[in-house]
Each structure stands twice: as structure tokens, then as C-alpha cells.
C-alpha positions in Angstrom: 0.0 0.0 0.0 1.3 3.5 -0.9 2.6 5.5 2.0 0.3 8.3 0.8 -2.8 6.3 1.3 -5.1 7.3 4.1 -5.0 5.2 7.2 -6.9 4.7 10.4 -9.3 7.4 11.5 -8.4 9.5 8.5 -9.6 6.8 6.1 -12.8 6.3 8.2 -13.6 10.0 8.1 -13.1 10.3 4.3 -15.1 7.1 3.8 -17.9 8.2 6.1 -18.4 11.6 4.4 -17.6 10.6 0.8 -21.0 12.1 -0.4 -19.9 15.4 0.9 -16.7 15.1 -1.0 -18.6 14.5 -4.2 -20.8 17.5 -3.5 -17.7 19.6 -3.2 -16.3 18.3 -6.5 -19.7 18.9 -8.2 -19.7 22.5 -6.9 -16.3 23.2 -8.5 -17.4 21.5 -11.7 -20.6 23.5 -12.0 -18.8 26.8 -11.2 -16.2 26.1 -13.8 -18.8 25.3 -16.4 -20.7 28.5 -15.7 -17.8 30.9 -15.6 -16.0 29.2 -18.6 -19.2 29.2 -20.6 -19.8 32.9 -19.9 -16.2 33.8 -20.8 -16.7 32.1 -24.2 -20.0 33.9 -24.7 -18.4 37.2 -23.8 -15.6 36.6 -26.3 -18.0 36.4 -29.2 -18.7 40.2 -29.1 -15.6 42.4 -29.8 -15.0 45.3 -27.4 -15.5 48.9 -28.6 -12.7 51.4 -28.6 -12.8 54.7 -26.7 -11.3 58.0 -27.8 -8.1 57.4 -25.9 -7.7 54.0 -27.5 -8.8 52.0 -24.5 -11.3 49.1 -25.1 -14.5 48.6 -23.2 -17.2 46.0 -23.5 -19.8 46.8 -26.2 -23.2 47.9 -25.0 -24.8 44.9 -26.7 -22.5 42.3 -25.1 -24.9 40.3 -23.0 -22.2 37.8 -22.3 -20.2 40.3 -20.4 -23.1 41.5 -18.4 -24.0 37.9 -17.4 -20.3 37.2 -16.6 -20.2 40.3 -14.4 -23.3 39.2 -12.6 -22.0 35.6 -12.1 -18.7 36.9 -10.7 -20.5 39.2 -8.3 -22.7 36.4 -7.1 -19.8 34.0 -7.0 -17.9 36.3 -4.6 -20.9 36.3 -2.3 -21.2 32.5 -2.4 -17.5 32.2 -1.5 -18.2 34.0 1.7 -20.6 31.1 2.6 -17.8 28.5 2.4 -16.5 29.2 6.0 -20.1 29.2 7.3 -20.8 25.8 5.6 -17.5 24.3 6.8 -18.2 25.4 10.4 -21.8 24.2 10.3 -20.6 20.8 8.9 -17.9 20.4 11.5 -20.2 21.3 14.4 -23.2 19.2 13.3 -22.5 16.0 11.2 -18.9 15.7 12.1 -18.9 16.2 15.8 -22.2 16.7 17.5 -24.0 13.9 15.7 -21.2 11.5 16.8 -21.9 12.4 20.4 -25.7 12.6 20.0 -25.9 9.1 18.5 -23.1 7.6 20.6 -21.2 6.3 17.5 -18.0 8.0 18.7 -17.7 5.2 21.3 -17.1 2.7 18.5 -14.1 4.7 17.2 -12.6 5.0 20.6 -12.6 1.2 21.0 -10.3 0.8 18.0 -7.1 1.7 19.8 -7.6 5.4 18.9 -7.3 8.0 21.5 -10.0 10.7 21.8 -7.5 13.4 20.7 -6.4 11.4 17.6 -10.0 10.7 16.7 -10.9 14.4 16.8 -7.6 15.5 15.1 -8.3 13.1 12.2 -11.7 14.6 11.7 -10.5 18.2 11.8 -7.4 17.7 9.6 -9.3 15.8 7.0 -12.1 18.4 6.9 -9.6 21.2 6.7 -7.6 19.7 3.9 -10.8 19.0 1.8 -12.1 22.5 2.5 -8.8 24.1 1.5 -8.6 22.2 -1.7 -12.2 23.0 -2.6 -11.8 26.7 -1.7 -8.6 26.9 -3.7 -10.4 25.4 -6.8 -13.4 27.8 -6.4 -11.1 30.8 -6.0 -9.2 29.7 -9.2 -12.5 29.5 -11.1 -13.4 33.0 -9.7 -10.2 34.3 -11.0 -11.1 33.2 -14.5 -14.0 35.6 -14.5 -12.4 38.2 -12.3 -9.6 38.8 -14.8 -12.2 40.1 -17.2 -14.6 42.1 -15.0 -12.5 43.5 -12.2 -12.8 47.2 -11.6 -16.4 47.4 -12.7 -19.3 48.3 -10.5 -19.2 46.4 -7.1 -16.2 44.5 -8.3 -13.2 46.5 -7.1 -10.4 45.2 -4.9 -12.0 46.6 -1.7 -15.6 45.5 -2.2 -17.1 42.9 0.1 -16.8 39.5 -1.7 -14.0 40.3 -4.1 -11.8 41.4 -1.2 -12.1 38.0 0.4 -12.1 36.0 -2.9 -8.8 37.5 -4.2 -6.7 37.2 -1.1 -5.8 34.7 1.6 -8.2 35.7 4.3 -10.9 33.1 3.4 -8.4 30.3 4.3 -8.1 31.9 7.8 -11.9 32.0 8.0 -12.1 28.3 7.2 -9.6 27.5 9.9 -11.5 29.6 12.4 -14.8 27.9 11.3 -13.3 24.4 11.8 -12.1 25.2 15.3 -15.2 27.0 16.4 -17.4 24.1 15.0 -15.3 21.5 16.9 -15.7 23.4 20.1 -19.4 24.2 19.7 -20.2 20.6 18.6 -18.7 19.2 21.8 -20.3 21.7 24.1 -23.8 21.3 22.7 -23.8 17.7 21.4 -27.1 18.3 19.6 -26.7 18.3 15.8 -29.2 20.9 14.7 -28.6 23.2 17.7 -24.8 23.0 17.2 -25.1 23.8 13.5 -27.3 26.8 14.2 -25.0 28.1 17.0 -21.9 27.7 14.8 -23.5 29.5 11.9 -24.5 32.3 14.2 -21.0 32.7 15.6 -19.2 32.6 12.3 -21.8 34.9 10.7 -21.1 37.4 13.5 -17.3 37.0 13.0 -17.8 37.7 9.2 -19.9 40.7 10.0 -17.6 42.2 12.6 -14.4 41.7 10.6 -16.0 43.1 7.5 -17.2 46.2 9.4 -13.8 47.0 11.1 -11.2 45.7 8.6 -10.6 49.2 7.2 -9.8 50.5 10.6 -6.7 48.4 10.9 -4.5 50.8 9.0 -4.4 54.6 9.0 -6.0 56.3 6.0 -4.1 58.6 3.6 -5.4 62.1 3.1 -5.2 64.3 0.0 -6.3 68.0 -0.3 -7.0 70.4 -3.0 -8.8 73.8 -3.4 -12.5 73.5 -3.2 -14.1 73.0 -6.7 -14.3 70.0 -8.9 -14.6 66.6 -7.3 -11.3 65.4 -5.9 -10.5 61.9 -7.1 -8.2 59.6 -5.2 -5.1 58.1 -6.8 -4.2 54.4 -6.8 -7.8 53.3 -7.3 -8.3 54.2 -3.6 -11.2 53.3 -1.3 -12.7 56.5 -0.1 -13.5 56.6 3.6 -14.4 60.2 4.2 -14.4 63.5 2.3 -15.4 67.1 3.0 -14.0 70.6 3.5 -11.3 72.2 5.6 -11.1 75.7 7.0 -8.1 77.9 6.8 -6.9 76.6 10.2 -7.0 73.0 8.9 -10.1 72.0 10.9 -12.7 69.9 9.2 -15.8 71.8 8.4 -19.3 70.4 9.0 -21.0 70.8 5.7 -24.4 70.2 7.4 -24.2 73.8 8.5 -24.4 75.1 5.0 -26.9 72.5 3.8 -29.3 73.6 6.6 -28.7 77.3 5.7 -29.6 76.6 2.1 -32.6 74.6 3.1 -33.9 77.5 5.2 -33.4 80.1 2.4 -36.6 80.8 0.5 -36.6 79.8 -3.2 -33.8 77.3 -3.1 -36.2 74.5 -3.9 -37.6 76.2 -7.0 -34.9 78.5 -8.3 -32.2 76.7 -10.4 -28.7 77.3 -9.1 -29.8 79.2 -5.9 -29.1 76.3 -3.6 -25.5 76.0 -4.8 -25.0 79.8 -4.6 -26.2 80.0 -1.0 -24.1 77.0 0.0 -21.0 78.5 -1.7 -21.5 81.8 0.1 -21.9 80.0 3.4 -18.7 78.0 2.9 -16.8 81.2 2.0 -18.1 82.9 5.0 -16.8 80.1 7.3 -13.4 80.0 5.5 -14.0 76.5 4.1 -11.9 76.8 0.9 -10.1 73.4 0.8 -11.5 70.0 0.2 -10.0 66.7 1.5 -10.4 63.0 0.9 -9.5 60.2 3.3 -8.8 57.0 1.5 -7.1 53.6 1.6 -4.8 53.0 -1.4 -4.7 49.7 -3.1 -1.3 49.0 -1.5 -3.2 48.5 1.8 -4.9 45.4 0.4 -2.3 42.8 1.5 -1.4 44.4 4.9 -5.1 44.4 5.7 -5.4 40.8 4.6 -2.5 39.7 6.8 -3.8 41.6 9.9 -7.3 40.2 9.5 -5.9 36.7 8.9 -3.7 37.0 12.0 -6.8 37.8 14.1 -8.7 34.9 12.7 -5.8 32.5 13.2 -5.6 33.6 16.8 -9.3 32.9 17.2 -8.8 29.5 15.5 -5.9 28.6 17.9 -8.0 29.6 21.0 -11.0 27.6 19.8 -9.0 24.6 18.9 -7.2 24.6 22.2 -10.5 24.8 24.0 -12.0 22.0 21.9 -9.2 19.6 22.8 -9.3 20.7 26.5 -13.0 19.9 26.6 -12.4 16.6 24.9 -9.7 15.6 27.3 -11.8 16.7 30.4 -14.7 14.5 29.3 -12.7 11.4 28.2 -10.0 10.9 30.8 
């Protein structure tokens, strides 16, 4: 037998959940068929040139629009992978074993409790990583064509996770949290729901605060035309500055314009009143706070580090609980 062949509890785990493995393979195959087919459809319509010589998708290119929609949806589906992995580990992989009592059979086969749980978690993590890597590869096939379009920039929710490494850290955290919750609750459906809730909360919190990890860059210019950020930046805040450099609350002038009679019916009056108010307060400079695209990988690494710390704590707690209950 090959030394690479699975043995012991690893073979049992893979054999026991082979249908789940086939579902993962099917998901990758369907994704590849959809994205590959849409890329072929998109290629049937030539791009149209702009004045500067750049090429953009033609207005009648339905293949491009469908590909853009598929990539946008695919990035959202990739966010579900950690949730599904965590739910699977907590429910069918761990809690159901305790709920049905079948784990006792494994522990009678000269396998320690720690080795039994480790085999399940390692096998699941390996399969999840391979599946995720394949799905991200398929995503890249479409991303290379539609990146930079509406809702598909480097900082958007979905593409940010799908084009970096942070999803792998989410999977590790989901596996560890699922193992801990599954042992604590030992009821399949309840454990699945609790793990889904925890990982959903983690995704929500990290997505809300990730752009607070690094300090923003600020650019300024005289008030006037809209100030655009360099480096395809992610705008976090914008507004006006006074002569002293203090940030001016534009709501003051909006409220003044709203109180002025005729601004709702006379064309251009609102802007005139607002401009006079800003000049009176000395707000003559505009600013933009933004994250440059160069912040992408540092933010990914910081977020991944936080998730790996969560995974380490949850995994340690899971094995401690196991050891305490099966001495």
C-alpha cells in the first residue's frame, strides 16, 4: 500500500463523508462550467474602442453582463464557504457523533480521543482548503475580465475575500469553532445553528472593522471640482477644511440653504447659497481620506492573524473539553 494512502481514522472520516466530497467536486465543476461558458459567450462580441484608444465591453455584449453578474454572485457565495464548513464540523462531524453515541465505536479501535478528533478536523480542513482553492481559481477566470467594474473592485465585500488569503483563515476559524461548539452542545441541529450564528457574527464584525486596521491617507485640493483619489483608492471620508485646517461640518451650509426661500424652485440658488456659506466660514479646501490599493495585502495579513488567533484559542479549548470528558 502506498505510504500516501489514508489510514486509520483519516480513512474512516473520508469514507464516512464521501458524499460530501462528491458535492464539493460537483460545486467546483458547475462553477467552472458556468464561468467558462460565460467567458466564451463574452468573447463572441468584440470590445468597442474609446477616444483614448482603450477598449471597453460593447453595450450589446450580453455575455459580459452575465459574466459580471456571475462573478459578483460568486464572490458572495465564496463568503458562505467558511459558514458551511463550520456548520458541517459542528453538526454532522462532531455533535452527531456524540448525540448518536457512534464515537464510542471509534474509541474502542485503539484510537485516543485526541487522535479521533484530530483526524476529523485535519481531513475536513484539507478538503475545505482544496475546494476553496479550486473555487477561487474559477473565480479568477471571471475576475480577470470584469475586475474594476461596479461592485467588483479590490476593496468590495466579496472580491476582497475571494482574491486574497483571508478566506483560508476564516475556514480554519470555522473548523475550530465548529469543533468546540459541537462538543459543548452535542445536539446536531442546535450545534449547527450556533456555529452558523458565531461565524456569521465574525464575518460581519471583521467586514465592518477591517478598514480601521491601518491609517488612511489624506489628500487635499482647493474647493471646486470633485477630488479623485489616486491608486484606485477606497474613499473613507471627504469634505471641506477651514483655513486653520479644521474639518468643516457641511451640514451647517446645507441647513442654511434649506432655510433660504426659493432654493427648492430657483435653479442654481441652492449651490450659490451653499458656496457663500462656505466662503463665510473660510472652508476653501477639500479633502479625501482613503485607503490606497497598497493597503490590500497588509489588511489581509492583519485580518488573517486575528482569525488564526481565534482558531488557535477555539482549537485549544476544543481539545481541552475533549480531554476533560474522556480521561
